[in-house]
FIDOZA-103480 format. One record per residue (C-alpha): x, y, z; residue in one letter. Coordinates in steps of 0.5 Angstrom, whole numbers, padded with zeros to 4 digits. Layout:
BEGIN
+-------+-------+-------+------+
!    c1 !    c2 !    c3 ! type !
+-------+-------+-------+------+
!     X !     Y !     Z !    A !
...
+-------+-------+-------+------+
This chain:
BEGIN
+-------+-------+-------+------+
!    c1 !    c2 !    c3 ! type !
+-------+-------+-------+------+
!  0000 !  0000 !  0000 !    X !
!  0003 !  0007 ! -0002 !    X !
! -0003 !  0011 ! -0001 !    X !
! -0002 !  0018 !  0003 !    X !
! -0008 !  0020 !  0008 !    X !
! -0012 !  0025 !  0006 !    X !
! -0012 !  0032 !  0008 !    X !
! -0010 !  0039 !  0005 !    X !
! -0003 !  0040 !  0002 !    X !
! -0002 !  0046 !  0006 !    X !
! -0004 !  0048 !  0013 !    X !
! -0007 !  0055 !  0012 !    X !
! -0003 !  0061 !  0015 !    X !
! -0009 !  0063 !  0020 !    X !
! -0010 !  0055 !  0022 !    X !
! -0002 !  0055 !  0023 !    X !
! -0002 !  0061 !  0028 !    X !
! -0009 !  0058 !  0031 !    X !
! -0005 !  0052 !  0033 !    X !
!  0001 !  0055 !  0035 !    X !
! -0002 !  0061 !  0039 !    X !
! -0008 !  0058 !  0042 !    X !
! -0011 !  0051 !  0044 !    X !
! -0010 !  0047 !  0037 !    X !
! -0017 !  0042 !  0038 !    X !
! -0021 !  0047 !  0034 !    X !
! -0017 !  0047 !  0028 !    X !
! -0016 !  0039 !  0029 !    X !
! -0023 !  0038 !  0029 !    X !
! -0025 !  0042 !  0023 !    X !
! -0019 !  0038 !  0019 !    X !
! -0022 !  0031 !  0022 !    X !
! -0029 !  0033 !  0020 !    X !
! -0027 !  0035 !  0013 !    X !
! -0022 !  0030 !  0011 !    X !
! -0023 !  0024 !  0016 !    X !
! -0018 !  0021 !  0021 !    X !
! -0012 !  0020 !  0020 !    X !
! -0011 !  0026 !  0016 !    X !
! -0004 !  0029 !  0013 !    X !
! -0002 !  0037 !  0013 !    X !
!  0004 !  0041 !  0012 !    X !
!  0006 !  0043 !  0019 !    X !
!  0012 !  0047 !  0021 !    X !
!  0014 !  0046 !  0014 !    X !
!  0014 !  0039 !  0013 !    X !
!  0008 !  0033 !  0012 !    X !
!  0005 !  0031 !  0019 !    X !
!  0000 !  0026 !  0020 !    X !
! -0005 !  0027 !  0026 !    X !
! -0010 !  0021 !  0028 !    X !
! -0014 !  0020 !  0034 !    X !
! -0017 !  0014 !  0032 !    X !
! -0016 !  0008 !  0037 !    X !
! -0014 !  0003 !  0032 !    X !
! -0009 !  0008 !  0029 !    X !
! -0006 !  0009 !  0036 !    X !
! -0006 !  0001 !  0037 !    X !
! -0002 !  0001 !  0031 !    X !
!  0003 !  0006 !  0033 !    X !
!  0003 !  0004 !  0041 !    X !
!  0004 ! -0003 !  0040 !    X !
!  0010 ! -0002 !  0034 !    X !
!  0017 ! -0003 !  0036 !    X !
!  0020 !  0003 !  0039 !    X !
!  0025 !  0002 !  0034 !    X !
!  0020 !  0004 !  0028 !    X !
!  0020 !  0012 !  0031 !    X !
!  0025 !  0017 !  0032 !    X !
!  0023 !  0023 !  0037 !    X !
!  0021 !  0030 !  0033 !    X !
!  0021 !  0037 !  0035 !    X !
!  0026 !  0036 !  0040 !    X !
!  0029 !  0043 !  0037 !    X !
!  0023 !  0046 !  0038 !    X !
!  0022 !  0044 !  0046 !    X !
!  0029 !  0045 !  0048 !    X !
!  0028 !  0051 !  0052 !    X !
!  0024 !  0047 !  0057 !    X !
!  0027 !  0040 !  0056 !    X !
!  0034 !  0041 !  0054 !    X !
!  0038 !  0037 !  0049 !    X !
!  0039 !  0030 !  0053 !    X !
!  0032 !  0029 !  0057 !    X !
!  0029 !  0023 !  0056 !    X !
!  0023 !  0027 !  0053 !    X !
!  0027 !  0028 !  0047 !    X !
!  0032 !  0023 !  0046 !    X !
!  0031 !  0016 !  0043 !    X !
!  0034 !  0009 !  0042 !    X !
!  0038 !  0005 !  0047 !    X !
!  0040 !  0011 !  0051 !    X !
!  0032 !  0013 !  0052 !    X !
!  0031 !  0006 !  0054 !    X !
!  0037 !  0006 !  0059 !    X !
!  0035 !  0013 !  0062 !    X !
!  0027 !  0011 !  0063 !    X !
!  0030 !  0005 !  0067 !    X !
!  0034 !  0009 !  0071 !    X !
!  0028 !  0014 !  0072 !    X !
!  0023 !  0009 !  0073 !    X !
!  0024 !  0007 !  0080 !    X !
!  0023 !  0014 !  0083 !    X !
!  0015 !  0014 !  0080 !    X !
!  0013 !  0007 !  0083 !    X !
!  0009 !  0005 !  0089 !    X !
!  0014 !  0005 !  0094 !    X !
!  0017 !  0011 !  0092 !    X !
!  0010 !  0014 !  0092 !    X !
!  0008 !  0012 !  0099 !    X !
!  0014 !  0016 !  0102 !    X !
!  0012 !  0022 !  0098 !    X !
!  0005 !  0022 !  0100 !    X !
!  0006 !  0026 !  0107 !    X !
!  0010 !  0031 !  0103 !    X !
!  0005 !  0032 !  0098 !    X !
!  0000 !  0033 !  0103 !    X !
!  0004 !  0038 !  0108 !    X !
!  0006 !  0042 !  0102 !    X !
! -0002 !  0043 !  0100 !    X !
! -0004 !  0045 !  0107 !    X !
!  0002 !  0050 !  0108 !    X !
!  0000 !  0053 !  0101 !    X !
! -0007 !  0054 !  0102 !    X !
! -0006 !  0056 !  0109 !    X !
! -0003 !  0062 !  0106 !    X !
! -0009 !  0064 !  0103 !    X !
! -0014 !  0069 !  0107 !    X !
! -0021 !  0067 !  0108 !    X !
! -0026 !  0071 !  0104 !    X !
! -0020 !  0074 !  0100 !    X !
! -0020 !  0073 !  0092 !    X !
! -0014 !  0069 !  0089 !    X !
! -0012 !  0065 !  0083 !    X !
! -0013 !  0058 !  0084 !    X !
! -0007 !  0057 !  0079 !    X !
! -0003 !  0061 !  0083 !    X !
! -0004 !  0056 !  0089 !    X !
! -0003 !  0050 !  0085 !    X !
!  0003 !  0052 !  0082 !    X !
!  0006 !  0054 !  0088 !    X !
!  0004 !  0047 !  0091 !    X !
!  0007 !  0043 !  0085 !    X !
!  0013 !  0047 !  0085 !    X !
!  0015 !  0046 !  0092 !    X !
!  0013 !  0038 !  0092 !    X !
!  0018 !  0037 !  0086 !    X !
!  0023 !  0041 !  0089 !    X !
!  0023 !  0037 !  0095 !    X !
!  0021 !  0030 !  0092 !    X !
!  0025 !  0031 !  0086 !    X !
!  0031 !  0035 !  0088 !    X !
!  0031 !  0033 !  0095 !    X !
!  0032 !  0040 !  0098 !    X !
!  0030 !  0041 !  0105 !    X !
!  0034 !  0047 !  0107 !    X !
!  0029 !  0053 !  0107 !    X !
!  0033 !  0058 !  0104 !    X !
!  0035 !  0054 !  0098 !    X !
!  0028 !  0052 !  0097 !    X !
!  0027 !  0059 !  0097 !    X !
!  0032 !  0061 !  0092 !    X !
!  0031 !  0055 !  0087 !    X !
!  0023 !  0057 !  0087 !    X !
!  0025 !  0064 !  0085 !    X !
!  0030 !  0061 !  0079 !    X !
!  0024 !  0056 !  0077 !    X !
!  0019 !  0061 !  0076 !    X !
!  0024 !  0066 !  0073 !    X !
!  0025 !  0060 !  0068 !    X !
!  0018 !  0059 !  0067 !    X !
!  0017 !  0066 !  0066 !    X !
!  0022 !  0067 !  0060 !    X !
!  0019 !  0061 !  0056 !    X !
!  0016 !  0066 !  0051 !    X !
!  0012 !  0063 !  0046 !    X !
!  0016 !  0066 !  0040 !    X !
!  0022 !  0061 !  0042 !    X !
!  0018 !  0055 !  0040 !    X !
!  0014 !  0057 !  0034 !    X !
!  0021 !  0061 !  0031 !    X !
!  0027 !  0057 !  0033 !    X !
!  0031 !  0062 !  0029 !    X !
!  0029 !  0067 !  0035 !    X !
!  0034 !  0064 !  0039 !    X !
!  0039 !  0069 !  0039 !    X !
!  0042 !  0073 !  0045 !    X !
!  0042 !  0080 !  0041 !    X !
!  0047 !  0083 !  0046 !    X !
!  0044 !  0080 !  0052 !    X !
!  0037 !  0083 !  0050 !    X !
!  0031 !  0079 !  0048 !    X !
!  0027 !  0073 !  0050 !    X !
!  0033 !  0068 !  0049 !    X !
!  0038 !  0072 !  0053 !    X !
!  0033 !  0072 !  0058 !    X !
!  0031 !  0065 !  0058 !    X !
!  0039 !  0063 !  0058 !    X !
!  0040 !  0067 !  0064 !    X !
!  0034 !  0063 !  0067 !    X !
!  0037 !  0056 !  0065 !    X !
!  0044 !  0058 !  0068 !    X !
!  0041 !  0061 !  0075 !    X !
!  0037 !  0054 !  0076 !    X !
!  0043 !  0050 !  0073 !    X !
!  0048 !  0053 !  0078 !    X !
!  0043 !  0052 !  0084 !    X !
!  0042 !  0044 !  0082 !    X !
!  0050 !  0044 !  0081 !    X !
!  0051 !  0046 !  0088 !    X !
!  0046 !  0041 !  0090 !    X !
!  0049 !  0035 !  0086 !    X !
!  0056 !  0037 !  0089 !    X !
!  0054 !  0037 !  0096 !    X !
!  0051 !  0030 !  0095 !    X !
!  0057 !  0027 !  0092 !    X !
!  0061 !  0030 !  0098 !    X !
!  0056 !  0026 !  0103 !    X !
!  0056 !  0019 !  0105 !    X !
!  0050 !  0018 !  0102 !    X !
!  0047 !  0020 !  0095 !    X !
!  0040 !  0019 !  0097 !    X !
!  0034 !  0015 !  0095 !    X !
!  0030 !  0021 !  0091 !    X !
!  0031 !  0022 !  0084 !    X !
!  0037 !  0026 !  0084 !    X !
!  0040 !  0021 !  0088 !    X !
!  0038 !  0015 !  0084 !    X !
!  0041 !  0019 !  0078 !    X !
!  0048 !  0021 !  0081 !    X !
!  0049 !  0013 !  0083 !    X !
!  0046 !  0011 !  0076 !    X !
!  0051 !  0007 !  0071 !    X !
!  0049 !  0006 !  0064 !    X !
!  0050 ! -0001 !  0061 !    X !
!  0057 !  0001 !  0059 !    X !
!  0059 !  0003 !  0066 !    X !
!  0059 !  0010 !  0065 !    X !
!  0055 !  0015 !  0070 !    X !
!  0051 !  0020 !  0068 !    X !
!  0054 !  0027 !  0067 !    X !
!  0052 !  0033 !  0070 !    X !
!  0049 !  0036 !  0063 !    X !
!  0045 !  0030 !  0062 !    X !
!  0042 !  0030 !  0070 !    X !
!  0041 !  0038 !  0069 !    X !
!  0037 !  0036 !  0063 !    X !
!  0033 !  0031 !  0066 !    X !
!  0031 !  0035 !  0072 !    X !
!  0029 !  0041 !  0068 !    X !
!  0025 !  0036 !  0064 !    X !
!  0022 !  0033 !  0070 !    X !
!  0021 !  0039 !  0073 !    X !
!  0017 !  0042 !  0068 !    X !
!  0012 !  0036 !  0067 !    X !
!  0011 !  0035 !  0074 !    X !
!  0010 !  0042 !  0076 !    X !
!  0007 !  0046 !  0070 !    X !
!  0003 !  0041 !  0067 !    X !
!  0000 !  0038 !  0074 !    X !
! -0001 !  0045 !  0077 !    X !
! -0006 !  0046 !  0071 !    X !
! -0010 !  0040 !  0071 !    X !
! -0011 !  0041 !  0079 !    X !
! -0013 !  0048 !  0078 !    X !
! -0018 !  0045 !  0073 !    X !
! -0021 !  0040 !  0078 !    X !
! -0022 !  0045 !  0083 !    X !
! -0026 !  0049 !  0077 !    X !
! -0030 !  0044 !  0075 !    X !
! -0032 !  0042 !  0083 !    X !
! -0034 !  0049 !  0084 !    X !
! -0038 !  0049 !  0077 !    X !
! -0042 !  0042 !  0079 !    X !
! -0044 !  0043 !  0086 !    X !
! -0047 !  0035 !  0086 !    X !
! -0040 !  0033 !  0084 !    X !
! -0037 !  0037 !  0089 !    X !
! -0041 !  0035 !  0094 !    X !
! -0040 !  0027 !  0092 !    X !
! -0033 !  0028 !  0093 !    X !
! -0033 !  0032 !  0099 !    X !
! -0037 !  0026 !  0102 !    X !
! -0033 !  0021 !  0100 !    X !
! -0027 !  0025 !  0103 !    X !
! -0031 !  0026 !  0110 !    X !
! -0032 !  0019 !  0110 !    X !
! -0025 !  0017 !  0111 !    X !
! -0025 !  0020 !  0118 !    X !
! -0021 !  0026 !  0121 !    X !
! -0014 !  0024 !  0119 !    X !
! -0014 !  0020 !  0113 !    X !
! -0007 !  0017 !  0111 !    X !
! -0005 !  0020 !  0104 !    X !
! -0006 !  0012 !  0101 !    X !
! -0013 !  0013 !  0103 !    X !
! -0014 !  0019 !  0100 !    X !
! -0011 !  0017 !  0093 !    X !
! -0015 !  0010 !  0093 !    X !
! -0022 !  0014 !  0093 !    X !
! -0026 !  0012 !  0087 !    X !
! -0030 !  0018 !  0085 !    X !
! -0024 !  0023 !  0086 !    X !
! -0020 !  0018 !  0082 !    X !
! -0026 !  0019 !  0076 !    X !
! -0026 !  0026 !  0077 !    X !
! -0019 !  0027 !  0076 !    X !
! -0019 !  0022 !  0070 !    X !
! -0025 !  0027 !  0067 !    X !
! -0021 !  0033 !  0068 !    X !
! -0015 !  0029 !  0064 !    X !
! -0019 !  0027 !  0059 !    X !
! -0021 !  0035 !  0057 !    X !
! -0014 !  0038 !  0059 !    X !
! -0009 !  0032 !  0058 !    X !
! -0002 !  0035 !  0060 !    X !
!  0001 !  0031 !  0054 !    X !
! -0002 !  0034 !  0048 !    X !
!  0000 !  0031 !  0041 !    X !
!  0007 !  0028 !  0042 !    X !
!  0010 !  0027 !  0035 !    X !
!  0014 !  0021 !  0032 !    X !
!  0018 !  0021 !  0026 !    X !
!  0018 !  0014 !  0022 !    X !
!  0024 !  0011 !  0021 !    X !
!  0022 !  0007 !  0015 !    X !
!  0015 !  0007 !  0011 !    X !
!  0010 !  0005 !  0017 !    X !
!  0003 !  0002 !  0015 !    X !
! -0003 !  0006 !  0018 !    X !
! -0010 !  0004 !  0017 !    X !
! -0009 !  0002 !  0010 !    X !
! -0004 !  0008 !  0009 !    X !
!  0003 !  0009 !  0008 !    X !
!  0007 !  0014 !  0012 !    X !
!  0013 !  0015 !  0008 !    X !
!  0020 !  0015 !  0012 !    X !
!  0022 !  0021 !  0015 !    X !
!  0015 !  0024 !  0016 !    X !
!  0012 !  0025 !  0022 !    X !
!  0006 !  0022 !  0026 !    X !
!  0002 !  0025 !  0032 !    X !
! -0002 !  0021 !  0036 !    X !
! -0008 !  0027 !  0038 !    X !
! -0011 !  0026 !  0045 !    X !
! -0015 !  0032 !  0043 !    X !
! -0018 !  0028 !  0037 !    X !
! -0019 !  0022 !  0041 !    X !
! -0022 !  0025 !  0047 !    X !
! -0027 !  0028 !  0043 !    X !
! -0030 !  0022 !  0039 !    X !
! -0037 !  0022 !  0041 !    X !
! -0038 !  0014 !  0040 !    X !
! -0033 !  0013 !  0046 !    X !
! -0035 !  0020 !  0050 !    X !
! -0042 !  0022 !  0049 !    X !
! -0043 !  0029 !  0050 !    X !
! -0035 !  0030 !  0049 !    X !
! -0035 !  0037 !  0051 !    X !
! -0039 !  0036 !  0058 !    X !
! -0036 !  0035 !  0064 !    X !
! -0038 !  0028 !  0067 !    X !
! -0034 !  0024 !  0071 !    X !
! -0039 !  0018 !  0071 !    X !
! -0037 !  0016 !  0064 !    X !
! -0031 !  0013 !  0067 !    X !
! -0035 !  0009 !  0072 !    X !
! -0040 !  0006 !  0066 !    X !
! -0034 !  0003 !  0062 !    X !
! -0027 !  0002 !  0062 !    X !
! -0023 !  0005 !  0057 !    X !
! -0017 !  0001 !  0053 !    X !
! -0010 !  0005 !  0053 !    X !
! -0012 !  0006 !  0046 !    X !
! -0018 !  0010 !  0048 !    X !
! -0015 !  0014 !  0053 !    X !
! -0009 !  0017 !  0053 !    X !
! -0008 !  0023 !  0057 !    X !
!  0000 !  0021 !  0059 !    X !
!  0001 !  0019 !  0052 !    X !
!  0002 !  0011 !  0050 !    X !
!  0007 !  0006 !  0048 !    X !
!  0014 !  0006 !  0050 !    X !
!  0014 !  0014 !  0051 !    X !
!  0008 !  0014 !  0055 !    X !
!  0010 !  0019 !  0061 !    X !
!  0014 !  0017 !  0066 !    X !
!  0011 !  0020 !  0072 !    X !
!  0004 !  0018 !  0070 !    X !
!  0003 !  0014 !  0077 !    X !
!  0006 !  0020 !  0081 !    X !
!  0002 !  0025 !  0077 !    X !
! -0005 !  0021 !  0079 !    X !
! -0003 !  0020 !  0086 !    X !
! -0001 !  0028 !  0087 !    X !
! -0007 !  0030 !  0084 !    X !
! -0012 !  0026 !  0089 !    X !
! -0008 !  0027 !  0095 !    X !
! -0007 !  0035 !  0094 !    X !
! -0015 !  0035 !  0092 !    X !
! -0017 !  0031 !  0098 !    X !
! -0012 !  0035 !  0103 !    X !
! -0015 !  0042 !  0101 !    X !
! -0022 !  0040 !  0101 !    X !
! -0022 !  0037 !  0107 !    X !
! -0021 !  0044 !  0111 !    X !
! -0023 !  0049 !  0105 !    X !
! -0030 !  0051 !  0103 !    X !
! -0028 !  0054 !  0096 !    X !
! -0033 !  0058 !  0091 !    X !
! -0032 !  0060 !  0084 !    X !
! -0032 !  0068 !  0083 !    X !
! -0035 !  0070 !  0076 !    X !
! -0041 !  0067 !  0072 !    X !
! -0037 !  0066 !  0065 !    X !
! -0034 !  0060 !  0063 !    X !
! -0026 !  0060 !  0064 !    X !
! -0023 !  0059 !  0057 !    X !
! -0017 !  0054 !  0055 !    X !
! -0011 !  0058 !  0053 !    X !
! -0004 !  0058 !  0051 !    X !
!  0001 !  0058 !  0056 !    X !
!  0008 !  0058 !  0052 !    X !
!  0009 !  0051 !  0051 !    X !
!  0003 !  0049 !  0055 !    X !
! -0004 !  0050 !  0055 !    X !
! -0008 !  0053 !  0061 !    X !
! -0014 !  0056 !  0064 !    X !
! -0015 !  0064 !  0062 !    X !
! -0015 !  0068 !  0068 !    X !
! -0012 !  0063 !  0073 !    X !
! -0019 !  0061 !  0076 !    X !
! -0021 !  0066 !  0081 !    X !
! -0024 !  0063 !  0087 !    X !
! -0025 !  0065 !  0094 !    X !
! -0024 !  0061 !  0101 !    X !
! -0031 !  0061 !  0104 !    X !
! -0029 !  0058 !  0111 !    X !
! -0023 !  0054 !  0113 !    X !
! -0025 !  0048 !  0118 !    X !
! -0021 !  0046 !  0124 !    X !
+-------+-------+-------+------+
């Protein structure tokens, strides 16, 4: 078979900028409605095939990892660096995943649960009752401190404060132009978005190198993720060098901080918008008694499907791309070698035959049926599925339940909150304004 998927020869400039500067789902939905799924367009100056078809995803995710390379590493380098597990492929990708994976397993999660709950309590205690605040600001502070303490292993208050400031400056430096136009990555005499980004990268790297030097000088490297990377050895006996460790830490920081904070904010938004859902979650938490352990919070079934429904609507992994190393057969079409395949959660999660009324927030759908790994992909799939998926789900449930145990929240404003572009990620426009109505003892 040599047929190419149907689609427009070129993505119109308006659609290109819509997909780059706003959430891409509406553009993809229009193209799928006109051409079918999969469809093929010229995107970022090269052909790209998009699909949200479960059978196409099955073919992609069950294929050998050697069938594909990563595409777009250059575009996301300002966030993930050049050697993060997110952007590499082949044998080094496999080895790096094996090094990092144990930090996100069940035993490690249980050890991190107390930290997650304590940080959530601490940050919410800083919000005054009756005073408006942006929920996204709070969830970002929560997830950032969790990552600093759990992933970086930092406990010193002064260093946590310095690292927090460095991370926030790095995030603020990620101007969307740096992703759409890599040619804009020029220092220009110390001015402009790229110069600011590079200063932020250097400042954070200096703090992390300081932490690494102290760990190496100590008697024990530690069992957290940083300690694991310092102790790790590749198949040839070589250790991870500092540049690799820094890229991994930055990549995991972004995925575990910004993306998780955004989903958390959406969860609180929908719990406030849907009083019946919010009341059911609150009762489920209350039934655990006055001092539930983090594992008990993470095991709550209705809270879990609320998180799953938010992840369906706002997946943290959006349309990850692969490059076919050789011609790849896909539902009767042939994707030529060197061309790009994008598994689109936006297309998949809006298929009405899988998700009736796909635009509606309805957690019960996950109680009514079980979705396969090719029908529900908030964390991607196959050999490149997000390493921190279990960590993120655990964190979502522990943080939400910890906050709801003590805080009654109300949404401010009657207008629906729009999904908007935030540099490399997507998030709620306006940050979701809320108020704490009362705080329980």
